[in-house]
MILUM-62153 format. One record per residue: residue in three letters; x, y, z of N, C-alpha, C in turn. Coordinates in Angstrom, 1 decimal. Example, Ala and Ser with C-alpha at 12.3 -4.5 7.8 and 13.67 -1.06 7.14 Angstrom:
  res     npx     npy     npz    capx    capy    capz     cpx     cpy     cpz
  ALA    13.2    -5.7     7.8    12.3    -4.5     7.8    13.2    -3.3     7.8
  SER    12.8    -2.2     7.1    13.7    -1.1     7.1    12.9     0.0     7.9
END
This chain:
  res     npx     npy     npz    capx    capy    capz     cpx     cpy     cpz
  MET    95.1    41.4    20.9    96.0    40.6    19.9    97.0    41.0    20.0
  VAL    98.3    39.7    19.5    99.4    39.5    19.5   100.0    40.2    17.9
  SER   100.9    41.3    18.5   101.5    41.8    17.3   102.4    40.8    16.8
  ILE   103.0    40.9    15.4   103.8    40.1    15.1   104.8    40.2    15.6
  GLN   105.7    41.1    15.8   106.8    41.8    16.4   106.7    40.1    17.9
  THR   105.6    40.7    18.6   105.6    39.5    19.7   105.7    38.2    19.3
  ALA   104.9    38.1    18.4   105.1    36.6    18.2   106.5    36.0    17.5
  LEU   107.2    37.0    16.9   108.3    36.2    16.2   109.2    36.3    17.1
  GLU   109.3    37.3    17.8   110.5    37.2    18.7   110.0    36.3    20.2
  THR   109.1    35.5    20.1   109.6    34.3    20.9   109.8    32.6    19.9
  ILE   110.3    32.8    18.7   110.7    32.1    17.9   112.3    32.2    17.7
  ASN   112.8    33.5    18.4   113.8    34.4    17.9   113.7    34.9    16.0
  LEU   112.9    35.3    15.5   113.1    35.7    14.6   112.4    37.2    14.3
  GLU   112.4    37.5    15.2   112.1    39.7    15.1   112.4    40.2    14.2
  LYS   113.9    39.7    13.8   114.7    40.3    12.4   113.3    40.2    11.2
  TYR   112.6    39.7    11.1   111.6    39.7     9.8   110.2    40.5    10.3
  ALA   110.1    40.8    11.3   109.1    41.7    12.0   108.5    42.9    10.7
  GLU   109.8    44.0    10.5   109.2    45.2     9.5   108.8    44.2     8.4
  SER   109.6    43.4     7.7   109.7    43.0     6.6   107.6    42.7     6.6
  PHE   107.6    41.7     7.8   105.9    41.1     7.6   105.2    42.2     7.9
  ASN   105.4    43.2     9.0   105.0    44.5     8.8   104.2    45.1     7.5
  ASN   105.4    45.3     7.0   105.6    46.0     5.1   104.7    45.4     4.5
  SER   104.9    43.9     4.6   104.0    43.5     3.8   102.2    43.2     4.2
  GLY   102.1    43.6     5.0   101.1    44.3     6.2    99.9    43.2     6.8
  ILE   101.2    42.1     7.2   101.3    41.4     8.4   101.4    42.2     9.3
  THR   100.6    42.2    10.1   101.0    43.3    11.5   100.3    42.4    12.3
  SER    99.6    41.6    12.5    99.5    40.6    13.9    99.5    39.3    13.9
  LEU    99.6    37.9    14.6    99.7    37.0    14.6    98.1    36.6    14.1
  ASP    97.2    37.1    14.6    95.9    36.6    13.9    95.7    36.6    12.6
  GLU    96.5    37.4    11.9    96.8    37.8    10.3    97.7    36.5    10.1
  LEU    98.7    36.6    10.3    99.8    35.5    10.0    99.1    34.3    10.2
  LEU    98.2    33.7    11.2    97.4    32.4    11.3    96.4    32.2    10.4
  ALA    96.0    33.5     9.5    94.9    33.6     8.6    95.2    33.0     7.1
  LEU    96.8    33.1     6.9    97.0    33.0     5.4    96.9    31.4     5.4
  SER    96.8    31.0     4.1    96.8    29.4     3.7    98.3    28.9     3.7
  VAL    98.6    27.6     3.4    99.8    27.6     3.2   101.1    28.2     1.9
  ASP    99.7    28.1     1.2   100.7    29.0    -0.2   100.8    30.3     0.4
  GLN    99.7    31.2     0.8   100.3    32.7     1.1   101.6    32.5     1.9
  LEU   101.4    32.0     2.9   102.5    31.9     3.7   103.8    31.8     3.1
  THR   103.8    30.7     2.0   104.9    30.5     1.4   105.7    31.5     0.6
  THR   104.4    32.2    -0.2   104.9    32.8    -1.0   104.9    34.4    -0.6
  LEU   104.8    34.5     1.2   105.1    35.7     1.5   106.8    35.7     2.2
  MET   107.2    34.6     2.8   108.4    34.2     3.2   109.1    34.1     2.3
  ASN   108.8    34.1     0.7   109.8    34.0    -0.1   109.8    35.4    -0.5
  GLY   108.9    36.0    -0.4   108.9    37.7    -0.7   110.0    38.4    -0.2
  ILE   109.8    38.4     1.2   110.3    38.8     2.0   112.0    38.4     2.5
  GLY   112.0    37.3     1.5   113.9    36.7     1.6   113.6    35.7     3.0
  MET   113.2    35.0     3.4   113.3    34.6     4.5   114.7    33.2     4.3
  LEU   115.3    32.9     5.0   116.2    32.0     5.3   115.6    30.5     5.4
  LYS   115.8    29.6     4.5   115.2    28.2     4.4   114.8    27.6     5.8
  GLY   116.0    28.0     6.9   115.9    27.1     7.9   114.9    28.1     8.8
  HIS   114.7    29.4     9.0   114.1    30.3     9.2   112.3    29.6     9.0
  THR   112.0    29.4     7.3   110.9    29.2     6.9   110.4    28.2     7.7
  PHE   110.8    27.0     7.9   111.0    25.7     8.3   109.9    25.9    10.2
  LYS   111.1    26.8    10.8   111.1    27.1    12.2   109.6    28.1    12.2
  LEU   109.0    29.1    11.4   108.2    29.9    11.4   106.9    29.0    10.5
  LYS   107.2    28.1     9.7   106.0    26.8     9.7   105.6    26.2    10.9
  LYS   106.5    25.6    11.1   106.5    24.4    12.5   105.3    25.7    14.0
  PHE   106.1    27.0    14.0   105.4    28.1    14.8   104.0    27.7    14.5
  VAL   103.6    28.4    12.9   102.5    28.4    12.9   101.4    27.2    13.0
  ASP   101.6    25.7    12.6   101.2    24.7    12.9   100.8    24.7    14.1
  ASP   101.8    24.6    15.2   101.6    24.3    16.6   100.8    25.6    16.8
  THR   100.9    26.6    16.7   100.1    27.8    17.4    98.8    27.7    16.9
  ARG    98.2    27.3    15.8    96.9    26.8    15.1    96.6    26.0    15.8
  GLN    97.5    24.7    16.4    96.9    23.2    17.1    96.3    23.7    18.5
  ARG    97.6    24.7    19.2    97.9    24.7    20.3    97.4    26.0    21.6
  GLY    97.5    26.6    19.8    97.2    28.4    20.6    98.5    29.1    21.0
  PHE    98.7    30.3    21.0   100.0    31.0    21.1   100.4    30.9    22.7
  ASN   101.6    31.0    23.0   101.8    30.7    24.0   103.4    31.6    24.0
  PRO   103.0    32.8    24.7   104.3    34.0    25.2   105.6    33.4    25.5
  ASN   105.4    32.1    26.2   106.6    32.0    27.0   106.8    30.7    26.5
  PRO   107.0    29.9    25.3   107.6    28.7    25.1   108.6    28.0    26.2
  PRO   108.2    26.8    25.9   109.5    26.1    27.1   110.7    26.2    26.6
  ALA   111.8    26.4    27.4   113.1    26.7    27.1   113.6    25.3    26.6
  PRO   114.6    25.0    25.7   114.9    23.6    25.0   115.5    22.8    26.6
  THR   115.2    21.8    26.9   115.7    20.9    27.8   117.1    20.4    27.9
  THR   117.8    20.0    28.5   118.8    19.8    28.8   118.9    18.1    29.5
  ILE   118.9    17.2    29.0   119.1    15.8    29.2   120.5    15.7    30.1
  ILE   120.4    15.0    31.2   120.9    15.1    32.3   121.3    13.6    32.3
  PRO   122.7    13.0    32.3   122.7    11.5    32.3   122.5    11.3    33.7
  PRO   122.4     9.8    34.1   122.3     9.4    35.5   123.5     9.3    36.1
  GLN   123.3     9.6    37.0   124.6     9.5    38.1   124.9     8.2    38.3
  PRO   126.1     7.4    38.0   126.4     6.3    38.6   126.3     5.7    39.9
  ALA   125.9     4.5    40.2   125.4     4.5    41.9   127.7     4.0    42.5
  GLN   127.1     4.8    43.5   128.6     4.4    44.3   128.7     2.9    44.6
  VAL   129.9     2.8    44.6   130.5     1.4    44.9   130.9     1.4    46.2
  ALA   131.1     0.9    46.9   131.1     0.7    48.4   132.9     0.1    48.0
  ALA   133.6     1.1    49.0   135.2     0.9    49.2   135.4    -0.8    49.4
  LYS   136.5    -1.3    49.1   136.8    -2.7    50.1   137.8    -2.1    50.5
  ASP   138.3    -3.2    51.6   139.7    -3.2    52.4   140.4    -3.6    51.1
  PRO   142.2    -3.1    51.3   143.2    -3.5    50.2   143.3    -5.1    50.5
  PRO   143.5    -5.8    49.8   144.0    -7.6    50.3   145.1    -7.1    51.3
  VAL   145.4    -8.2    51.5   146.5    -8.6    52.7   147.3    -9.4    52.4
  PHE   148.8    -9.2    52.0   149.7   -10.3    51.6   150.1   -11.0    52.6
  ASN   150.3   -12.3    52.7   151.3   -13.2    53.4   152.8   -13.0    53.0
  GLY   153.9   -13.2    53.8   155.4   -13.0    53.6   155.8   -13.8    52.1
  ASN   154.6   -14.4    51.5   155.2   -15.2    50.1   154.4   -14.4    48.8
  GLY   153.9   -13.5    49.3   153.7   -12.5    48.3   152.3   -13.1    47.9
  GLN   151.7   -14.0    48.4   150.6   -14.1    47.9   149.2   -13.7    49.0
  ALA   147.7   -13.3    48.5   146.8   -12.8    49.0   146.3   -13.8    50.1
  GLN   145.7   -13.2    51.4   145.1   -13.6    52.4   143.7   -13.0    52.7
  ALA   143.3   -13.6    53.2   142.3   -13.0    53.9   142.5   -12.3    55.0
  ASN   141.9   -11.0    54.9   141.6    -9.6    55.4   141.4   -10.3    56.9
  PRO   142.1   -10.1    58.1   141.7   -10.4    59.7   141.2    -9.5    59.9
  SER   140.8    -8.7    59.9   139.9    -7.7    60.4   139.0    -6.9    59.3
  PRO   137.9    -7.2    59.5   136.8    -6.6    58.4   136.6    -5.3    58.7
  SER   136.3    -5.0    58.0   136.1    -2.7    57.6   135.7    -2.4    58.8
  LYS   136.0    -1.3    59.4   134.8    -1.1    60.7   134.2     0.6    60.0
  SER   134.3     0.9    58.5   133.9     2.1    57.5   132.7     1.7    57.6
  ALA   131.7     0.9    57.1   130.6     0.6    57.3   130.0    -0.9    57.8
  PRO   129.2    -0.1    58.7   128.3    -1.2    59.8   127.3    -2.0    58.8
  LYS   127.1    -3.6    59.1   126.7    -4.5    58.7   125.3    -4.8    58.5
  ASN   124.4    -3.8    59.9   123.0    -3.9    59.6   122.8    -2.1    59.3
  GLU   123.5    -1.6    58.4   122.9    -0.2    58.3   121.8    -0.2    57.1
  THR   120.7     0.4    57.7   119.4     0.8    56.9   119.3     1.5    55.4
  PRO   118.6     1.4    54.6   119.2     2.1    53.4   118.3     3.8    53.5
  GLU   118.5     4.5    52.6   118.0     5.9    53.3   116.8     6.2    53.0
  ALA   115.7     6.9    53.6   114.5     7.0    53.3   114.3     7.2    51.7
  ILE   113.3     7.1    51.2   113.0     7.8    49.8   112.3     9.2    49.9
  ASN   112.8    10.0    49.6   112.1    11.6    49.9   111.4    11.6    48.7
  PRO   109.8    11.4    48.8   109.1    11.9    47.9   109.4    13.2    47.1
  SER   109.8    14.2    47.8   110.1    15.5    47.0   110.9    15.4    45.7
  LEU   112.0    14.9    46.3   113.5    14.4    45.7   112.8    13.6    44.4
  LEU   112.2    12.6    44.7   111.4    11.2    43.4   110.9    12.2    42.8
  SER   109.8    13.3    43.0   108.7    14.1    42.1   109.7    15.0    41.0
  ASN   110.6    15.5    42.0   111.5    16.9    41.2   111.8    15.3    40.1
  GLN   112.7    14.8    40.3   113.6    13.5    39.4   112.4    13.1    38.1
  MET   111.2    13.0    38.8   109.9    12.7    37.5   109.8    13.7    36.7
  ASP   109.6    14.9    37.4   109.2    16.3    36.5   110.3    16.4    35.7
  SER   111.6    16.0    36.1   112.9    16.8    35.4   112.8    15.5    33.9
  LEU   112.8    14.2    34.1   112.7    13.0    33.2   111.3    13.7    32.2
  THR   110.1    13.9    32.6   109.2    14.2    31.8   109.4    15.1    30.7
  LYS   110.4    16.5    31.5   110.8    17.2    30.5   111.6    17.0    29.7
  GLN   112.7    15.7    30.4   113.3    15.6    28.9   112.8    15.0    27.9
  LEU   112.2    13.9    28.3   111.4    12.9    27.5   110.5    14.0    26.5
  ASN   109.6    15.2    27.1   109.2    15.9    25.7   109.9    16.5    25.2
  GLY   111.4    17.4    25.8   112.1    17.8    24.5   112.5    16.5    23.7
  ILE   112.7    15.6    23.8   113.5    14.5    23.1   112.2    14.7    22.1
  VAL   111.1    14.3    22.5   110.0    14.2    21.6   109.9    15.5    20.7
  THR   109.8    16.4    20.5   109.9    17.9    20.6   111.0    18.3    19.3
  LEU   112.0    17.3    19.6   113.5    17.4    18.8   113.0    16.2    17.5
  GLN   112.8    15.3    18.0   112.1    13.9    17.0   110.9    14.8    15.8
  ASP   110.0    16.0    16.3   109.1    16.1    15.6   110.0    17.3    14.5
  GLN   110.7    18.3    15.3   111.3    19.2    14.4   112.0    17.9    13.3
  VAL   113.4    16.8    13.5   114.0    16.4    12.6   113.0    15.5    11.5
  SER   111.7    15.3    11.9   111.0    14.4    11.1   110.2    15.8    10.1
  ASN   110.5    16.7    10.1   109.4    18.0     9.8   110.8    18.1     8.6
  THR   112.0    18.3     9.0   113.1    19.2     8.5   113.1    18.4     7.1
  LEU   113.0    16.4     7.4   113.4    15.8     6.8   112.8    15.3     5.7
  LYS   110.9    15.8     6.2   110.0    16.0     4.8   110.4    17.2     4.4
  ALA   110.9    18.6     4.7   111.0    19.0     3.8   112.0    19.4     2.4
  ILE   113.1    18.4     3.0   114.1    18.1     2.1   113.7    17.0     1.4
  MET   112.9    16.2     1.8   112.3    15.3     0.4   111.1    16.3    -0.9
  GLU   110.8    17.5    -0.2   110.4    17.8    -1.0   110.7    18.9    -1.7
  VAL   112.1    19.0    -1.4   112.5    20.1    -2.6   112.5    19.7    -3.9
  ASP   112.1    20.7    -4.7   112.6    20.7    -6.4   113.7    20.7    -7.0
  LEU   113.8    19.6    -7.4   115.3    19.3    -7.8   115.6    19.4    -9.9
  SER   114.0    19.7    -9.9   114.1    20.1   -11.5   115.0    21.0   -12.1
  LYS   115.2    21.9   -11.2   115.3    23.2   -11.5   117.1    23.0   -11.8
  TYR   117.6    22.2   -10.8   119.0    22.1   -10.5   119.4    21.2   -11.9
  LYS   118.6    20.0   -12.2   118.7    19.3   -12.9   118.6    20.1   -14.5
  GLN   118.3    21.0   -14.9   117.9    21.8   -15.7   119.4    22.5   -16.2
  ALA   119.7    22.9   -15.4   121.1    24.4   -15.1   122.2    23.0   -15.2
  ILE   121.6    22.3   -15.0   123.5    20.9   -15.0   123.7    21.0   -16.5
  GLU   122.2    20.0   -16.8   121.9    19.9   -18.4   122.8    21.4   -19.5
  GLU   122.6    22.5   -19.1   122.6    23.4   -19.4   124.2    23.9   -19.6
  MET   124.7    23.3   -18.6   126.2    23.7   -18.3   127.1    22.6   -19.2
  GLU   126.5    21.0   -19.4   126.8    20.1   -19.9   127.1    20.4   -21.4
  GLN   126.1    21.5   -21.8   125.9    22.1   -23.7   126.9    22.6   -23.8
  ILE   126.9    23.3   -22.4   128.3    24.7   -22.8   129.3    23.7   -22.9
  GLN   129.6    22.9   -22.0   131.2    22.3   -21.8   131.4    21.7   -23.1
  ALA   130.5    20.8   -23.3   130.4    20.4   -25.4   131.2    20.8   -25.9
  SER   129.9    22.5   -25.8   131.1    23.2   -27.1   132.0    23.9   -26.7
  ILE   132.5    24.2   -25.7   133.7    24.6   -25.3   134.7    23.1   -26.2
  LYS   134.4    22.2   -25.2   135.7    21.3   -26.0   135.8    20.9   -27.4
  ALA   134.6    21.3   -28.1   134.2    21.3   -29.7   135.2    22.3   -30.1
  HIS   135.1    23.6   -29.9   136.2    24.2   -30.5   137.3    23.9   -30.0
  LEU   137.5    23.8   -28.7   138.9    23.9   -28.2   139.8    22.3   -29.4
  GLU   138.8    21.7   -29.2   139.5    20.5   -30.3   139.6    20.8   -32.0
  LYS   139.1    21.8   -32.4   139.1    22.1   -33.9   140.8    22.3   -34.1
  PRO   140.6    22.2   -35.3   142.5    22.3   -35.2   142.8    23.7   -35.5
  GLU   143.7    24.3   -35.6   144.4    26.0   -35.4   143.7    26.4   -36.6
  VAL   143.8    26.0   -37.8   143.2    26.7   -39.3   142.3    27.0   -39.0
  GLU   141.6    26.2   -38.4   139.9    26.3   -38.6   139.3    27.3   -37.4
  LYS   140.1    27.7   -36.6   140.2    28.5   -35.3   140.4    29.8   -36.5
  ASP   141.7    30.1   -37.1   141.9    31.5   -37.8   140.5    31.8   -38.6
  VAL   140.2    30.7   -39.4   139.2    31.3   -40.5   138.0    32.1   -39.5
  GLU   137.8    31.0   -38.9   136.2    31.5   -37.8   136.7    33.1   -37.0
  MET   138.0    33.1   -36.6   138.2    34.1   -36.0   138.0    35.8   -37.0
  GLN   138.7    35.4   -38.4   138.5    36.4   -39.4   137.1    36.7   -39.8
  ALA   136.4    35.5   -39.7   135.0    36.0   -40.2   134.1    36.5   -39.5
END
Protein backbone atom coordinates (compact mmCIF):
# COMPACT_ATOMS: atom_id res chain seq x y z
CA MET A 1 0.00 0.00 0.00
CA VAL A 2 1.32 3.43 -0.98
CA SER A 3 1.33 6.00 1.82
CA ILE A 4 -0.20 9.40 1.28
CA GLN A 5 3.26 10.89 1.98
CA THR A 6 4.83 8.90 -0.88
CA ALA A 7 1.98 9.71 -3.24
CA LEU A 8 2.14 13.44 -2.51
CA GLU A 9 5.94 13.47 -2.86
CA THR A 10 5.64 12.34 -6.48
CA ILE A 11 3.79 15.56 -7.31
CA ASN A 12 5.70 17.83 -4.93
CA LEU A 13 2.76 18.34 -2.57
CA GLU A 14 4.25 16.52 0.41
CA LYS A 15 3.73 19.58 2.60
CA TYR A 16 0.07 18.53 2.84
CA ALA A 17 0.81 14.95 3.97
CA GLU A 18 0.36 15.68 7.67
CA SER A 19 -2.95 17.43 7.03
CA PHE A 20 -4.19 14.45 5.01
CA ASN A 21 -3.08 12.07 7.77
CA ASN A 22 -4.86 14.21 10.38
CA SER A 23 -7.99 14.07 8.22
CA GLY A 24 -7.87 10.27 8.17
CA ILE A 25 -6.43 9.84 4.67
CA THR A 26 -3.25 7.85 5.23
CA SER A 27 -2.90 5.96 1.95
CA LEU A 28 -3.25 6.52 -1.76
CA ASP A 29 -6.07 3.95 -1.87
CA GLU A 30 -8.06 5.99 0.64
CA LEU A 31 -7.47 9.13 -1.42
CA LEU A 32 -8.59 7.41 -4.63
CA ALA A 33 -11.73 6.11 -2.90
CA LEU A 34 -13.00 9.66 -2.28
CA SER A 35 -15.70 11.09 -4.53
CA VAL A 36 -15.05 14.37 -6.32
CA ASP A 37 -17.14 16.23 -3.75
CA GLN A 38 -15.39 14.55 -0.83
CA LEU A 39 -11.99 15.34 -2.32
CA THR A 40 -12.97 18.98 -2.88
CA THR A 41 -14.27 19.29 0.67
CA LEU A 42 -11.10 17.72 2.04
CA MET A 43 -8.81 20.00 0.01
CA ASN A 44 -10.75 23.08 1.10
CA GLY A 45 -10.73 21.85 4.70
CA ILE A 46 -6.96 21.54 4.85
CA GLY A 47 -6.46 24.87 3.09
CA MET A 48 -4.80 23.72 -0.11
CA LEU A 49 -3.84 26.47 -2.50
CA LYS A 50 -5.96 26.66 -5.66
CA GLY A 51 -3.17 25.60 -8.01
CA HIS A 52 -2.32 22.69 -5.73
CA THR A 53 -5.94 21.51 -5.80
CA PHE A 54 -5.82 21.38 -9.60
CA LYS A 55 -2.56 19.46 -9.45
CA LEU A 56 -3.95 16.95 -6.94
CA LYS A 57 -7.19 16.47 -8.90
CA LYS A 58 -5.19 15.77 -12.06
CA PHE A 59 -2.99 13.33 -10.14
CA VAL A 60 -6.05 11.51 -8.77
CA ASP A 61 -7.66 11.35 -12.23
CA ASP A 62 -4.44 10.14 -13.87
CA THR A 63 -3.84 7.56 -11.14
CA ARG A 64 -7.38 6.24 -11.45
CA GLN A 65 -6.91 5.86 -15.21
CA ARG A 66 -3.32 4.64 -15.45
CA GLY A 67 -2.36 3.46 -11.99
CA PHE A 68 0.23 4.88 -9.63
CA ASN A 69 3.65 5.68 -11.04
CA PRO A 70 6.17 6.30 -8.24
CA ASN A 71 8.60 7.75 -10.77
CA PRO A 72 6.61 10.07 -13.01
CA PRO A 73 8.44 11.21 -16.13
CA ALA A 74 10.32 14.43 -15.72
CA PRO A 75 9.07 17.32 -17.81
CA THR A 76 10.78 17.18 -21.15
CA THR A 77 12.71 20.04 -22.61
CA ILE A 78 12.04 20.84 -26.21
CA ILE A 79 15.28 20.95 -28.13
CA PRO A 80 15.05 22.99 -31.32
CA PRO A 81 16.50 21.40 -34.43
CA GLN A 82 20.00 22.45 -35.34
CA PRO A 83 20.28 24.56 -38.49
CA ALA A 84 21.90 22.85 -41.45
CA GLN A 85 25.47 23.87 -42.02
CA VAL A 86 26.06 25.78 -45.20
CA ALA A 87 29.22 25.06 -47.10
CA ALA A 88 31.55 28.04 -47.21
CA LYS A 89 31.99 29.63 -50.61
CA ASP A 90 35.19 31.05 -51.90
CA PRO A 91 35.26 34.83 -51.70
CA PRO A 92 34.77 36.62 -55.01
CA VAL A 93 37.82 37.74 -56.94
CA PHE A 94 37.85 41.32 -58.18
CA ASN A 95 39.65 42.58 -61.26
CA GLY A 96 41.54 45.85 -61.39
CA ASN A 97 38.33 47.82 -62.10
CA GLY A 98 36.65 46.64 -58.90
CA GLN A 99 34.32 44.27 -60.73
CA ALA A 100 33.79 40.71 -59.55
CA GLN A 101 34.95 37.97 -61.87
CA ALA A 102 34.76 34.21 -61.82
CA ASN A 103 37.16 32.61 -59.38
CA PRO A 104 39.96 31.18 -61.48
CA SER A 105 40.76 28.33 -59.09
CA PRO A 106 37.93 26.27 -57.60
CA SER A 107 38.06 25.55 -53.90
CA LYS A 108 40.15 22.57 -52.96
CA SER A 109 38.57 22.23 -49.51
CA ALA A 110 35.54 20.19 -50.63
CA PRO A 111 36.03 17.37 -53.11
CA LYS A 112 33.30 17.17 -55.73
CA ASN A 113 32.75 13.41 -55.52
CA GLU A 114 32.10 13.35 -51.78
CA THR A 115 29.50 10.80 -50.63
CA PRO A 116 27.00 11.69 -47.89
CA GLU A 117 27.56 10.35 -44.41
CA ALA A 118 25.97 6.99 -43.68
CA ILE A 119 22.85 7.18 -41.54
CA ASN A 120 23.51 5.89 -38.06
CA PRO A 121 20.43 3.84 -37.02
CA SER A 122 21.24 4.19 -33.33
CA LEU A 123 21.45 7.97 -33.59
CA LEU A 124 18.25 8.08 -35.61
CA SER A 125 16.49 5.93 -33.02
CA ASN A 126 17.67 8.20 -30.20
CA GLN A 127 16.43 11.25 -32.06
CA MET A 128 13.06 9.62 -32.64
CA ASP A 129 12.80 8.72 -28.94
CA SER A 130 13.66 12.29 -28.01
CA LEU A 131 11.03 13.68 -30.37
CA THR A 132 8.45 11.24 -29.03
CA LYS A 133 9.17 12.35 -25.46
CA GLN A 134 8.94 15.98 -26.47
CA LEU A 135 5.61 15.43 -28.21
CA ASN A 136 4.29 13.53 -25.20
CA GLY A 137 5.37 16.45 -23.01
CA ILE A 138 3.53 18.87 -25.27
CA VAL A 139 0.37 16.75 -25.11
CA THR A 140 0.60 16.57 -21.31
CA LEU A 141 1.11 20.32 -21.11
CA GLN A 142 -1.85 20.86 -23.42
CA ASP A 143 -4.00 18.69 -21.14
CA GLN A 144 -2.88 20.65 -18.08
CA VAL A 145 -3.66 23.98 -19.74
CA SER A 146 -7.04 22.67 -20.87
CA ASN A 147 -7.90 21.46 -17.36
CA THR A 148 -6.83 24.77 -15.85
CA LEU A 149 -8.97 26.71 -18.32
CA LYS A 150 -11.95 24.48 -17.54
CA ALA A 151 -11.46 25.11 -13.83
CA ILE A 152 -11.33 28.86 -14.42
CA MET A 153 -14.60 28.64 -16.34
CA GLU A 154 -16.23 26.91 -13.37
CA VAL A 155 -15.30 29.58 -10.80
CA ASP A 156 -18.44 30.83 -9.04
CA LEU A 157 -18.45 34.60 -9.50
CA SER A 158 -21.81 35.18 -7.81
CA LYS A 159 -20.25 35.73 -4.37
CA TYR A 160 -17.95 38.38 -5.84
CA LYS A 161 -20.89 40.05 -7.55
CA GLN A 162 -22.78 40.17 -4.25
CA ALA A 163 -19.77 41.69 -2.47
CA ILE A 164 -19.47 44.37 -5.16
CA GLU A 165 -23.16 45.22 -4.82
CA GLU A 166 -22.74 45.61 -1.06
CA MET A 167 -19.72 47.88 -1.59
CA GLU A 168 -21.74 50.00 -4.03
CA GLN A 169 -24.47 50.40 -1.40
CA ILE A 170 -21.91 51.50 1.18
CA GLN A 171 -20.43 53.98 -1.30
CA ALA A 172 -23.86 55.42 -2.04
CA SER A 173 -24.55 55.80 1.67
CA ILE A 174 -21.23 57.57 2.26
CA LYS A 175 -21.78 59.82 -0.75
CA ALA A 176 -25.27 60.76 0.48
CA HIS A 177 -23.89 61.52 3.92
CA LEU A 178 -21.08 63.68 2.54
CA GLU A 179 -23.44 65.64 0.29
CA LYS A 180 -25.73 66.72 3.16
CA PRO A 181 -25.41 70.35 4.24
CA GLU A 182 -23.32 70.99 7.35
CA VAL A 183 -26.37 71.99 9.42
CA GLU A 184 -28.02 68.60 8.91
CA LYS A 185 -24.77 66.83 9.81
CA ASP A 186 -24.52 68.80 13.06
CA VAL A 187 -28.12 67.91 13.95
CA GLU A 188 -27.43 64.22 13.27
CA MET A 189 -24.29 64.33 15.39
CA GLN A 190 -26.12 65.88 18.34
CA ALA A 191 -28.94 63.35 18.21
